[in-house]
C-alpha positions as CSV (number, residue, x, y, z in Angstrom):
1,M,23.0,2.2,1.5
2,N,24.8,-1.1,1.8
3,P,28.4,-0.6,0.7
4,D,28.4,-4.1,-0.9
5,A,25.2,-3.5,-2.9
6,Q,26.8,-4.0,-6.3
7,Q,27.9,-7.5,-5.3
8,L,24.6,-8.5,-3.7
9,W,22.5,-8.1,-6.8
10,R,24.0,-8.5,-10.3
11,A,20.8,-9.1,-12.3
12,P,19.0,-6.1,-13.9
13,R,17.5,-3.6,-11.6
14,W,14.0,-4.2,-12.9
15,A,14.2,-7.9,-11.8
16,L,14.7,-6.9,-8.2
17,A,11.8,-4.4,-8.6
18,V,9.6,-7.3,-9.8
19,L,10.6,-9.5,-6.9
20,L,9.9,-6.8,-4.3
21,A,6.7,-5.7,-6.0
22,V,5.3,-9.2,-5.9
23,L,6.3,-9.4,-2.3
24,G,4.5,-6.2,-1.6
25,M,1.4,-7.2,-3.6
26,L,0.7,-10.1,-1.2
27,G,-1.2,-7.8,1.2
28,P,-3.8,-6.4,-1.2
29,F,-3.9,-9.7,-3.0
30,S,-5.0,-11.4,0.2
31,I,-8.0,-9.1,0.4
32,D,-9.1,-8.7,-3.2
33,T,-8.9,-12.4,-4.0
34,Y,-11.4,-13.7,-1.5
35,I,-14.0,-10.8,-1.7
36,P,-15.8,-12.4,-4.7
37,A,-16.4,-15.5,-2.5
38,F,-18.1,-13.6,0.3
39,S,-21.5,-15.0,-0.4
40,G,-20.3,-18.6,-0.8
41,I,-18.3,-18.5,2.4
42,A,-21.3,-17.0,4.3
43,Q,-23.6,-19.7,3.0
44,S,-21.2,-22.5,3.6
45,L,-20.3,-21.6,7.2
46,G,-23.7,-20.1,8.1
47,A,-22.2,-16.7,8.7
48,T,-24.0,-13.4,9.0
49,P,-22.9,-10.3,7.0
50,V,-21.5,-8.9,10.3
51,Q,-19.5,-12.0,10.8
52,M,-18.2,-11.9,7.3
53,Q,-17.1,-8.3,7.8
54,Q,-15.1,-9.5,10.8
55,T,-13.0,-11.6,8.5
56,L,-11.9,-8.4,6.8
57,S,-11.6,-6.3,10.0
58,A,-9.5,-9.0,11.7
59,Y,-7.1,-9.0,8.7
60,L,-6.8,-5.2,8.6
61,F,-6.3,-5.0,12.4
62,G,-3.6,-7.6,12.3
63,F,-1.9,-5.9,9.3
64,A,-1.9,-2.5,11.0
65,F,-0.7,-3.8,14.4
66,M,2.2,-5.9,13.1
67,S,3.3,-3.2,10.6
68,L,4.7,-1.5,13.7
69,F,7.2,-4.4,14.2
70,H,8.2,-5.9,10.9
71,G,10.6,-3.2,9.9
72,A,11.9,-2.6,13.4
73,I,12.8,-6.3,13.8
74,S,14.4,-6.3,10.3
75,D,16.7,-3.5,11.5
76,S,18.1,-5.9,14.0
77,V,18.0,-9.5,12.5
78,G,18.2,-8.5,8.9
79,R,15.6,-8.1,6.0
80,R,15.8,-11.7,4.7
81,P,14.8,-13.6,7.9
82,V,11.7,-11.3,8.4
83,V,10.6,-11.9,4.9
84,L,11.0,-15.6,4.9
85,W,9.4,-16.2,8.3
86,G,6.6,-13.9,7.3
87,L,5.9,-15.8,4.1
88,A,6.1,-19.1,6.0
89,A,3.5,-18.0,8.5
90,F,1.3,-16.5,5.8
91,T,1.3,-19.9,4.0
92,L,0.3,-21.8,7.1
93,A,-2.4,-19.2,7.9
94,S,-3.8,-19.5,4.3
95,M,-3.9,-23.3,4.7
96,G,-5.8,-22.7,8.0
97,C,-8.3,-20.5,6.2
98,A,-8.8,-23.2,3.5
99,L,-9.5,-25.9,6.2
100,S,-11.7,-23.7,8.4
101,Q,-15.0,-25.4,9.4
102,S,-16.5,-22.4,11.2
103,I,-16.6,-18.6,10.9
104,G,-14.7,-18.3,14.1
105,Q,-11.8,-20.4,12.7
106,L,-11.8,-18.3,9.5
107,V,-11.7,-15.0,11.4
108,F,-8.8,-16.3,13.5
109,F,-6.7,-17.4,10.5
110,R,-7.5,-14.2,8.6
111,A,-6.1,-12.3,11.6
112,V,-2.9,-14.4,11.3
113,Q,-2.8,-13.6,7.6
114,G,-3.0,-9.9,8.4
115,L,-0.2,-10.2,11.0
116,T,2.2,-11.7,8.5
117,T,1.5,-10.1,5.1
118,G,2.8,-6.7,6.2
119,A,6.3,-8.0,6.2
120,G,6.4,-7.9,2.4
121,I,5.4,-4.3,1.8
122,V,7.3,-2.9,4.9
123,V,10.6,-4.7,4.4
124,S,10.7,-4.3,0.6
125,R,10.8,-0.5,1.0
126,A,13.8,-0.8,3.3
127,V,15.5,-3.2,0.9
128,V,15.2,-0.7,-2.0
129,R,17.0,2.0,0.1
130,D,19.6,-0.6,1.3
131,M,20.5,-1.4,-2.3
132,F,20.2,1.9,-4.2
133,A,21.3,5.6,-4.0
134,P,18.3,8.0,-3.8
135,A,17.8,8.7,-7.5
136,Q,18.1,5.1,-8.5
137,A,15.9,4.1,-5.5
138,Q,13.2,6.4,-6.8
139,K,13.3,4.6,-10.1
140,V,13.0,1.3,-8.5
141,M,10.3,2.5,-6.1
142,S,8.3,3.8,-9.1
143,Q,8.7,0.5,-10.9
144,I,7.4,-1.3,-7.8
145,T,4.4,1.0,-7.7
146,I,3.6,0.2,-11.3
147,Y,3.8,-3.5,-10.8
148,F,1.9,-3.1,-7.5
149,G,-1.0,-1.6,-9.3
150,V,-1.6,-4.9,-11.1
151,A,-2.8,-6.7,-8.0
152,P,-6.2,-5.0,-7.5
153,A,-7.0,-5.6,-11.1
154,I,-6.3,-9.3,-11.4
155,A,-7.0,-10.5,-7.9
156,P,-10.8,-10.3,-8.0
157,I,-10.8,-12.0,-11.4
158,I,-8.7,-14.9,-10.1
159,G,-10.7,-15.2,-6.9
160,G,-14.1,-15.0,-8.7
161,T,-13.1,-17.7,-11.3
162,L,-11.8,-20.0,-8.6
163,F,-14.9,-19.5,-6.5
164,V,-17.3,-20.2,-9.4
165,H,-15.5,-23.3,-10.6
166,L,-13.9,-24.9,-7.5
167,G,-15.6,-23.3,-4.5
168,W,-14.5,-20.8,-1.9
169,H,-11.9,-23.2,-0.3
170,S,-9.9,-23.1,-3.6
171,V,-9.3,-19.3,-3.1
172,F,-7.3,-19.9,0.0
173,W,-5.6,-23.0,-1.4
174,F,-4.5,-20.7,-4.2
175,L,-3.1,-18.2,-1.7
176,T,-1.3,-21.1,0.0
177,A,0.3,-21.9,-3.3
178,V,1.3,-18.3,-3.8
179,G,2.9,-18.3,-0.4
180,V,4.9,-21.4,-1.2
181,L,6.1,-19.9,-4.5
182,L,7.0,-16.6,-3.0
183,W,8.9,-18.3,-0.2
184,V,10.9,-20.4,-2.6
185,A,11.6,-17.4,-4.9
186,N,12.8,-15.2,-2.0
187,Y,14.8,-18.0,-0.5
188,K,16.7,-18.5,-3.7
189,L,16.9,-14.8,-5.0
190,L,16.6,-12.3,-2.2
191,P,20.0,-11.3,-0.7
192,E,20.5,-10.0,2.8
193,T,20.7,-6.3,2.1
194,L,21.3,-4.9,5.6
195,H,25.0,-4.6,6.3
196,L,26.3,-6.0,9.6
197,T,27.6,-2.6,10.6
198,Q,24.1,-1.1,10.2
199,R,22.2,-3.4,12.5
200,Q,20.5,-2.3,15.6
201,P,20.6,-4.2,18.9
202,L,17.5,-6.4,19.4
203,K,16.5,-5.0,22.8
204,V,13.2,-3.7,24.0
205,S,14.9,-0.6,25.2
206,N,16.4,0.1,21.8
207,L,13.1,-0.5,20.0
208,L,11.3,1.9,22.4
209,Q,14.0,4.5,21.9
210,G,13.6,4.2,18.1
211,Y,9.8,4.6,18.3
212,W,10.2,7.5,20.6
213,Q,12.8,9.1,18.3
214,L,10.6,8.8,15.2
215,G,7.3,9.5,16.9
216,L,8.6,12.8,18.2
217,D,10.2,13.8,14.9
218,P,7.7,16.3,13.3
219,R,9.3,15.8,9.9
220,F,8.5,12.1,9.9
221,L,4.9,12.6,11.0
222,L,4.3,15.4,8.5
223,L,5.8,13.3,5.6
224,A,3.7,10.3,6.6
225,L,0.6,12.4,6.7
226,A,1.5,14.0,3.3
227,S,1.5,10.6,1.6
228,G,-0.9,8.5,3.7
229,V,-3.9,10.8,4.0
230,P,-4.3,11.9,0.4
231,F,-4.3,8.3,-0.7
232,N,-7.6,8.0,1.0
233,G,-9.0,10.7,-1.3
234,M,-8.9,8.0,-3.9
235,F,-9.3,4.9,-1.6
236,L,-12.6,6.4,-0.4
237,Y,-14.1,5.7,-3.8
238,V,-12.8,2.2,-3.8
239,L,-14.4,1.5,-0.4
240,S,-17.6,3.1,-1.6
241,A,-17.6,1.3,-5.0
242,P,-20.9,-0.6,-4.6
243,A,-22.8,2.5,-3.6
244,F,-21.0,4.9,-5.8
245,L,-20.8,2.8,-9.0
246,G,-24.0,0.9,-8.6
247,G,-26.3,3.3,-6.7
248,I,-25.1,6.8,-7.9
249,L,-23.8,6.0,-11.4
250,G,-26.2,3.1,-12.1
251,L,-23.5,0.6,-13.3
252,A,-24.1,-3.1,-13.3
253,P,-21.6,-5.1,-11.2
254,T,-20.1,-6.4,-14.5
255,Q,-19.3,-2.8,-15.4
256,F,-17.4,-2.0,-12.2
257,F,-14.1,-3.0,-13.8
258,W,-14.0,0.2,-15.8
259,F,-13.5,2.2,-12.5
260,F,-10.7,-0.1,-11.4
261,V,-9.0,-0.1,-14.9
262,L,-9.0,3.8,-15.0
263,T,-7.8,4.2,-11.4
264,I,-5.1,1.6,-11.7
265,S,-4.0,3.2,-15.0
266,G,-3.7,6.5,-13.2
267,I,-1.5,4.9,-10.5
268,M,0.7,3.2,-13.0
269,G,1.0,6.3,-15.1
270,G,1.9,8.5,-12.2
271,A,4.5,6.0,-11.0
272,W,6.0,5.8,-14.5
273,V,6.3,9.6,-14.6
274,S,8.0,9.7,-11.2
275,G,10.6,7.2,-12.4
276,R,11.3,9.3,-15.5
277,M,11.8,12.4,-13.3
278,A,14.2,10.8,-10.9
279,G,17.5,12.7,-11.0
280,K,16.1,15.4,-13.3
281,L,13.8,17.2,-10.9
282,A,14.2,18.0,-7.3
283,P,12.1,15.7,-5.0
284,K,10.3,18.6,-3.5
285,Q,9.3,19.8,-7.0
286,Q,7.9,16.4,-7.9
287,I,5.9,16.4,-4.6
288,K,4.6,19.9,-5.4
289,Y,3.4,18.9,-8.9
290,G,1.7,15.7,-7.5
291,L,-0.1,17.7,-4.8
292,L,-1.1,20.4,-7.3
293,I,-2.6,17.8,-9.7
294,M,-4.6,16.3,-6.8
295,L,-5.7,19.7,-5.5
296,L,-6.9,20.9,-8.9
297,I,-8.7,17.7,-9.9
298,A,-10.3,17.2,-6.5
299,S,-11.6,20.8,-6.6
300,L,-12.9,20.4,-10.1
301,N,-14.6,17.1,-9.1
302,L,-16.4,18.9,-6.3
303,V,-17.6,21.8,-8.5
304,A,-18.7,19.4,-11.2
305,N,-20.7,17.2,-8.8
306,W,-22.2,20.3,-7.2
307,L,-23.4,21.7,-10.5
308,F,-24.3,18.6,-12.3
309,K,-25.8,15.2,-11.7
310,A,-23.0,12.6,-11.5
311,H,-22.7,10.6,-14.7
312,V,-20.5,7.7,-15.7
313,A,-19.4,9.7,-18.8
314,W,-17.2,12.0,-16.7
315,S,-17.3,10.9,-13.0
316,L,-14.6,8.2,-13.2
317,F,-11.9,10.3,-14.8
318,P,-11.2,12.8,-11.9
319,I,-10.5,9.8,-9.6
320,A,-8.0,8.4,-12.1
321,I,-6.3,11.7,-12.5
322,F,-6.2,12.0,-8.7
323,A,-4.5,8.6,-8.5
324,F,-2.0,9.8,-11.1
325,G,-1.0,12.8,-8.9
326,W,-0.7,10.6,-5.8
327,A,1.5,8.0,-7.5
328,M,3.7,10.7,-8.9
329,M,4.7,11.9,-5.5
330,V,4.5,8.9,-3.2
331,P,7.8,7.2,-4.3
332,V,9.6,10.4,-3.5
333,I,8.0,10.9,-0.1
334,T,8.6,7.3,0.9
335,L,12.3,7.7,0.2
336,L,12.4,11.0,2.2
337,V,10.9,9.2,5.1
338,L,13.4,6.4,4.9
339,D,16.3,8.8,4.8
340,L,15.4,10.9,7.8
341,H,17.0,8.3,10.1
342,P,19.1,6.0,7.9
343,E,20.0,3.7,10.8
344,R,16.3,2.9,11.4
345,R,15.0,2.6,7.9
346,G,13.0,-0.6,8.7
347,M,11.4,1.1,11.7
348,A,10.5,4.2,9.6
349,S,8.9,2.0,7.0
350,S,7.0,0.2,9.8
351,L,5.6,3.4,11.3
352,Q,4.8,4.9,7.9
353,A,2.8,1.7,7.0
354,F,1.1,1.8,10.4
355,I,0.0,5.5,10.0
356,A,-1.3,4.8,6.5
357,S,-3.2,1.6,7.4
358,S,-4.7,3.4,10.5
359,A,-5.9,6.2,8.2
360,N,-7.3,3.6,5.8
361,G,-9.1,1.9,8.7
362,L,-10.6,5.2,9.9
363,V,-11.9,6.0,6.5
364,A,-13.3,2.5,5.9
365,G,-15.0,2.4,9.3
366,L,-16.2,5.9,9.9
367,I,-16.0,8.2,6.8
368,A,-17.0,6.0,3.9
369,P,-20.4,4.9,5.4
370,L,-21.3,8.5,6.0
371,V,-20.6,9.8,2.5
372,M,-20.9,6.9,0.1
373,H,-24.5,7.6,-1.0
374,S,-23.9,11.1,-2.2
375,A,-21.6,12.2,-5.0
376,V,-21.1,15.6,-3.5
377,S,-20.3,14.3,-0.1
378,L,-17.8,11.9,-1.6
379,A,-16.1,14.8,-3.5
380,V,-16.0,17.0,-0.3
381,A,-14.4,14.2,1.7
382,S,-11.9,13.4,-1.0
383,L,-10.8,17.1,-1.3
384,S,-10.7,17.4,2.5
385,M,-8.3,14.4,2.9
386,M,-6.2,15.7,0.1
387,C,-5.9,19.1,1.9
388,V,-4.7,17.3,5.1
389,G,-1.7,16.1,3.1
390,L,-1.3,19.4,1.4
391,F,-1.2,21.4,4.6
392,A,1.2,18.8,6.2
393,W,3.6,19.3,3.2
394,L,3.3,23.1,3.2
395,Y,4.1,23.3,6.9
396,L,7.0,20.9,6.5
397,H,8.3,22.9,3.5
398,R,8.1,26.1,5.5
399,R,9.9,24.8,8.6
400,W,12.5,22.6,6.9
401,P,12.9,24.1,3.4
402,D,16.0,22.0,2.6
403,I,14.1,18.7,2.7
404,G,13.9,17.3,-0.8
405,R,15.8,20.2,-2.4
406,V,18.8,18.3,-3.7
407,V,18.7,16.6,-7.1
408,E,20.8,13.4,-7.2
409,H,21.6,12.2,-10.7
410,P,21.4,8.4,-11.0
411,A,24.5,6.5,-11.9
412,H,24.5,4.9,-15.3
C-alpha cells in the first residue's frame, strides 16, 4: 500500500471505485457495443461470417497477449502512464475502426483495440491495492464489480440503437468519444498510486525474473484457477446464448435480455454481499461460501436438466445464482493474488488476467461449440469448470492453510 494514499485521493472512496470501474468496463464494452452491428458491417464491407468472427478473435487475442505486460510495465513506470497511453491508443484504434474501408482494416484495428483495452482492467486492480488496506480494498473491489456488471447490460442497447439510426460506423465513433472522455477524466482525476520506493527496474531481465517467480509459485496459479475457471461455468451460457436461449428455451431475440438481467443481477448482488462481509468474515470463509453456492446450484442445475426438459420458467435462475456465488468470492481471491508478491502487484494482475482470458478463449473456441445445443451438456460443462476451481482452492487450502485466514477490520 502506498504510504501517502490518504493524501493522493481525498474524495469519497466510492468515487474512486466509479472511476476505476468505468476504466475496467472499457474491455467488455468494446465487445458488446459492436456485436448488434455484425450484420450491417458484413453487408457494408462484403465480409463473410468467418471474417466477421475474426474481428472478435483478433480483439480477444490482442487483449490476452497484452494483458501479460500492462501490469508488469506499470510496476516500473507507474500506473498513470500505462492507463493514459492505453486510452490514447484505444481512441486512435477506435477511430481506425470507424474509418475502415475493408474487413482487413477492421480486423487490424480491432486487434489494436484488444492490445490496449486490457490496461484498464489490469492496472485498476493494482491501483485499488496501492490505495487501500485489505478490508477496505475488498469493499472497493466489490463496488467495482457491481458497477462493472452494468457494461454488458447497456452496451448492446447503445450499440443497437446507434446501428439502427446512424449506421455501423457510428458505433466506433461512439467508442472513440468514450476513449476521449476517459482519457480526460483519468488525466484530471487519477493520481499516480505507485510509490517511488516500490517501483521495479524496467529491464528485460527483471521482467523475466518476475514472470518466473510468479509462474513457478503454485499458490498464485491455484488462486488464478480458483477464480478464472469457475467464471466460465457462467460465461459458457453467455457464449451459447443464441443456441441456449433461442434453440433450447425457444425465446425470441427480443426476450434474451431477461437472461442478461438475471445474470448481471446475480453478479451485482454477490459483489454487494462481498463488500458487506469485508472485515467481518475471514477471506477464506467468504471463498468457501461462494464455492459452496456454485457447487450446489451447478449440481442442482444438472439434476434438473437431466430429469426435466429445460424451460424458461426455471432454467435461467441457476445461472444467476451461480453468478452470485462467483461474484461473492472473486474480489477476495483477486486481493489474495495481489498480496502474494506485493512488490509485483501489477505483474500479478497481468498474469491473472492472462490466465482468465486464456480460459475464456478456450471455452469460446472449443467447449461452447460442442455443448451449446444440449441443456444437459451445458450443465455438465458448467459443473465441471466449477469443480476445477473448487479442487484448486481445496488443494491450496490444504497445503497453505494460513492463506486468507486473517480478518482485517476496515478503518472507519
